[in-house]
C-alpha positions in Angstrom: 0.0 0.0 0.0 2.8 2.4 1.0 4.7 1.5 -2.3 1.5 2.3 -4.3 1.0 5.6 -2.5 4.6 6.6 -3.1 4.4 5.7 -6.7 1.1 7.6 -7.1 2.7 10.7 -5.5 5.7 10.5 -7.7 3.6 10.2 -10.8 1.4 13.1 -9.7 4.4 15.3 -9.0 6.0 14.5 -12.4 2.7 15.3 -14.1 2.3 18.5 -12.2 5.8 19.6 -13.2 5.1 18.8 -16.9 1.6 20.2 -17.1 2.5 23.9 -17.0 5.1 23.4 -19.7 2.5 21.7 -21.9 0.0 24.5 -21.3 2.6 27.2 -22.0 3.7 25.5 -25.2 0.1 25.5 -26.5 -0.7 29.1 -25.5 -0.4 31.5 -28.4 2.1 34.4 -28.0 0.4 37.6 -26.9 -0.6 40.1 -29.6 1.6 43.2 -29.6 -0.3 46.1 -31.2 1.7 49.1 -32.3 -1.6 51.1 -32.1 -4.6 50.4 -29.9 -7.7 52.4 -31.0 -10.3 53.1 -28.3 -13.8 54.0 -29.3 -17.0 54.0 -27.2 -19.7 52.6 -29.4 -20.2 51.0 -32.8 -20.5 54.0 -35.0 -17.2 55.4 -33.8 -15.5 52.1 -34.5 -17.0 51.4 -38.0 -14.8 53.7 -40.1 -11.7 52.2 -38.5 -12.9 48.7 -38.9 -13.7 49.2 -42.6 -10.7 51.2 -43.7 -8.0 49.5 -41.7 -9.5 46.0 -42.3 -9.7 45.1 -38.7 -11.0 41.6 -39.4 -9.4 39.4 -36.6 -11.5 39.1 -33.5 -10.0 38.3 -30.1 -12.4 37.7 -27.3 -11.2 39.2 -24.0 -12.9 38.2 -20.7 -14.2 41.3 -18.9 -15.1 43.4 -21.9 -18.7 44.6 -22.2 -21.4 42.1 -23.3 -22.2 44.4 -26.2 -18.6 44.6 -27.5 -16.9 41.4 -26.2 -14.0 41.3 -28.7 -10.9 43.3 -29.7 -10.5 43.6 -33.5 -7.1 43.6 -35.1 -5.5 43.7 -38.6 -2.3 42.3 -40.0 -0.5 45.7 -39.6 -0.5 45.6 -35.8 -3.5 47.9 -35.2 -6.2 46.8 -32.9 -9.4 48.4 -31.7 -11.4 48.3 -28.4 -15.0 49.4 -28.2 -15.6 50.1 -24.5 -19.3 50.7 -24.4 -20.6 54.2 -23.5 -20.3 56.0 -20.2 -17.8 56.0 -17.4 -18.4 52.5 -16.0 -18.1 50.8 -19.3 -15.0 52.8 -20.2 -13.1 52.0 -17.0 -14.1 48.3 -16.8 -13.4 47.5 -20.5 -10.1 49.3 -20.6 -8.8 47.7 -17.5 -10.0 44.2 -18.7 -7.9 44.7 -21.9 -4.9 46.1 -20.0 -4.8 43.1 -17.7 -5.4 40.5 -20.4 -2.6 38.0 -21.0 -3.7 37.8 -24.7 -2.1 41.2 -25.3 1.3 42.7 -24.7 0.7 46.5 -24.6 3.9 47.7 -23.1 4.9 49.5 -26.3 1.5 50.2 -27.7 0.3 53.7 -28.5 -3.3 54.3 -27.5 -5.7 56.6 -29.4 -9.0 57.5 -27.9 -11.2 58.8 -30.8 -14.8 59.7 -30.1 -17.5 62.3 -30.8 -18.4 65.1 -28.4 -20.3 68.3 -27.8 -18.4 71.3 -29.0 -17.9 74.8 -27.5 -18.7 77.3 -30.2 -16.0 79.7 -28.9 -13.3 77.2 -29.8 -14.7 75.1 -32.6 -17.7 74.2 -34.7 -19.6 71.1 -35.8 -17.0 68.7 -37.2 -14.0 70.3 -35.4 -11.5 67.7 -34.3 -9.6 68.6 -31.2 -6.5 67.0 -29.7 -6.6 67.3 -25.9 -3.9 68.2 -23.5 -6.0 68.1 -20.3 -8.8 65.6 -19.4 -11.1 67.2 -16.8 -13.9 65.5 -14.9 -17.1 67.6 -14.7 -19.2 65.3 -12.6 -17.1 65.3 -9.5 -18.6 68.4 -8.0 -21.2 69.3 -5.4 -24.5 70.3 -6.8 -27.6 72.2 -5.5 -30.7 72.6 -7.5 -30.0 75.9 -9.3 -33.3 77.3 -7.9 -32.0 76.8 -4.4 -28.5 78.2 -5.0 -27.4 81.7 -3.9 -28.4 84.3 -6.4 -24.7 85.1 -7.2 -24.0 81.6 -8.2 -24.3 81.1 -12.0 -25.3 77.5 -11.5 -25.8 75.0 -8.7 -22.3 73.6 -9.1 -19.4 74.1 -6.8 -16.2 72.2 -6.1 -16.4 69.5 -3.4 -15.4 71.0 0.0 -15.4 74.6 -1.3 -17.6 77.5 -0.3 -18.3 79.0 -3.8 -18.2 78.3 -7.5 -14.9 80.0 -8.2 -12.8 78.1 -5.7 -10.5 75.3 -6.7 -11.3 72.1 -4.8 -8.9 69.8 -3.1 -8.3 67.0 -5.6 -9.2 64.2 -3.2 -10.5 61.8 -5.8 -7.3 61.8 -7.8 -9.2 61.5 -11.0 -10.5 65.1 -11.4 -7.9 66.2 -13.9 -5.2 64.5 -16.0 -2.5 65.9 -18.2 -1.6 64.1 -21.4 1.8 63.9 -22.9 2.2 67.3 -24.6 4.9 65.9 -26.9 2.5 63.3 -28.3 -0.3 65.9 -28.6 2.0 68.2 -30.5 3.1 65.4 -32.8 -0.5 64.3 -33.5 -1.6 67.9 -34.2 1.4 68.5 -36.5 0.5 65.4 -38.5 -3.1 66.2 -38.9 -3.5 70.0 -38.8 -3.8 70.4 -42.6 -6.3 67.6 -43.1 -9.5 68.7 -44.8 -12.5 67.9 -42.6 -16.0 67.0 -43.7 -19.4 68.7 -43.3 -23.0 67.9 -44.1 -25.5 70.2 -45.7 -27.2 70.4 -42.3 -24.1 71.1 -40.3 -22.9 73.8 -42.8 -26.3 75.6 -42.5 -26.4 75.2 -38.7 -23.0 76.7 -38.0 -23.9 79.8 -40.0 -26.5 80.7 -37.3 -23.7 81.6 -34.9 -22.6 85.3 -35.3 -18.9 84.6 -34.4 -15.9 82.5 -35.3 -14.9 79.8 -35.1 -18.5 78.5 -34.7 -19.6 79.8 -38.1 -16.4 78.8 -39.9 -15.7 75.4 -41.6 -14.3 72.8 -39.2 -10.6 72.5 -38.6 -8.2 70.4 -36.5 -7.3 72.2 -33.3 -5.8 71.7 -29.8 -8.0 72.3 -26.8 -9.2 70.3 -23.8 -12.0 67.9 -23.1 -14.5 67.5 -20.2 -15.9 64.2 -19.1 -19.1 63.4 -17.2 -21.9 60.9 -17.4 -24.5 63.6 -17.4 -25.0 64.9 -20.9 -25.4 68.6 -20.2 -26.5 71.3 -22.6 -27.1 75.0 -22.5 -25.3 78.3 -22.0 -25.0 78.4 -18.2 -23.8 74.8 -17.8 -21.3 75.3 -20.7 -20.0 78.5 -19.2 -19.6 76.5 -15.9 -17.6 73.9 -17.9 -15.2 76.7 -19.0 -14.7 78.0 -15.5 -14.3 74.5 -14.1 -11.6 73.6 -16.6 -9.7 76.8 -15.8 -9.9 76.1 -12.1 -8.7 72.5 -12.3 -5.9 73.3 -14.7 -4.7 76.5 -12.9 -5.8 78.5 -15.9 -3.8 76.4 -18.4 -6.6 74.4 -19.9 -9.2 75.5 -22.5 -12.6 73.7 -22.5 -13.8 72.9 -26.0 -15.3 69.4 -26.1 -17.6 67.5 -23.7 -18.0 63.7 -23.5 -18.5 61.0 -20.9 -15.6 58.6 -20.8 -12.0 59.9 -21.1 -11.1 60.4 -17.4 -12.3 56.9 -16.7 -10.3 55.4 -19.6 -7.2 57.3 -18.5 -7.5 56.1 -14.9 -7.7 52.5 -16.0 -4.6 52.9 -18.2 -2.8 54.8 -15.5 -3.3 51.8 -13.1 -2.0 49.4 -15.7 0.9 51.8 -16.3 1.9 51.7 -12.7 2.2 47.9 -13.0 4.4 48.2 -16.2 1.7 46.8 -18.4 1.2 50.0 -20.6 3.0 53.3 -21.0 0.6 56.1 -20.1 2.8 58.6 -22.0 1.7 56.9 -25.2 -2.0 58.0 -24.9 -3.5 60.6 -27.3 -7.1 61.8 -27.2 -9.0 63.3 -30.1 -12.7 64.3 -30.0 -14.8 65.6 -32.9 -17.7 67.9 -32.4 -21.1 66.4 -33.3 -23.3 69.1 -31.8 -22.9 72.5 -30.1 -23.0 72.5 -26.3 -25.1 75.7 -26.3 -27.5 77.4 -28.7 -26.9 80.3 -31.0 -28.4 83.6 -29.9 -32.2 83.4 -30.1 -32.5 79.6 -30.3 -34.1 77.6 -27.6 -31.9 76.2 -24.8 -34.3 73.2 -24.5 -34.3 72.5 -28.2 -30.5 72.6 -28.4 -30.6 69.5 -26.3 -33.8 67.7 -27.4 -33.2 68.4 -31.1 -29.5 68.0 -31.2 -29.6 65.7 -34.1 -31.0 68.5 -36.3 -27.5 70.0 -36.3 -26.4 67.3 -38.7 -23.0 66.7 -37.1 -23.1 63.1 -36.3 -21.8 61.6 -39.6 -19.2 64.4 -40.3 -17.8 64.0 -36.8 -17.4 60.3 -37.2 -15.6 60.8 -40.6 -13.4 63.5 -39.1 -12.2 61.3 -36.3 -10.7 59.0 -38.9 -9.3 61.7 -41.0 -7.7 63.4 -38.0 -6.5 60.3 -36.2 -5.3 58.2 -39.1 -2.2 60.3 -39.9 -0.9 59.6 -36.4 -1.6 55.9 -36.8 0.1 55.7 -40.1 3.2 57.6 -38.9 3.6 55.1 -36.1 3.2 52.1 -38.3 5.5 53.4 -41.1 8.2 54.6 -38.8 8.1 52.1 -36.0 11.8 52.2 -35.5 11.5 55.9 -34.6 8.4 55.4 -32.4 9.3 52.1 -30.7 11.1 53.6 -27.8 8.9 56.7 -27.4 7.6 59.8 -29.2 10.3 60.9 -31.6 11.9 64.3 -31.4 11.8 65.1 -35.1 
């Protein structure tokens, strides 16, 4: 009996020692994208899928049920669709970053999504490369009808006494600064790109009596504001301007509004601390699909409820590709220059 037991143990130990080697031998090598595109929902992804032929599908546990796969091509470009909103963005991005199916240590990340646009810094179809990511939702709020009369809105910073005080950044996610070197490179590569418009968006922008709102869209550099609440209207948009200035010590300029980018950044930042990604290789471009506030004389309510009338959805999607693709192609075609970091020249 003892002999049998010893033999069984010996066989078991031998098998245990061999099994990991067998499993490792059968496991495919992790995919090493040179570029990982990040979009939030299917329409933002489709131009990239079609034009870059992202045909390979890789299922990654932890992605959203709606978008359970990463799509890749044979030129080392992959694409993640996170799902819309902060929760989806953080969860999906972290699931990808932690997946053993990918080696992202040298990957460049490009967040490319549509957004509301500030008419003082762009127009419908404008594509803006961000330097700062600012979180709008992390504030105290009173119903504006209950707020002091000298407050423009019901928003103030957490643990402050008034709307013009900078709050202590206790959440550590309120504001992030992207790599300015990568932003400058991305802008330089795309600034002369011709952007698209629709008949509806061209007509709509002409209602605004000032530039750049009433001018054709261009590629620009200005900052983006994140929050799950889709706000609209003059007062809230002016609060977004003030809030961006407060959190960036007057360095940032609010021009686009969206939901996800601070959440996506935080997920990548946590992965970066573990050496799984390089946070300095993240760029963010947002394209204006509708104005954040109405033109003079137009209804504040209709600017929100009838936002689709502005005709900016399709042009914004097109302009994301036109603006982002020069950066993607520069990385792919000159990988030896980009492999170790953003090149100087």
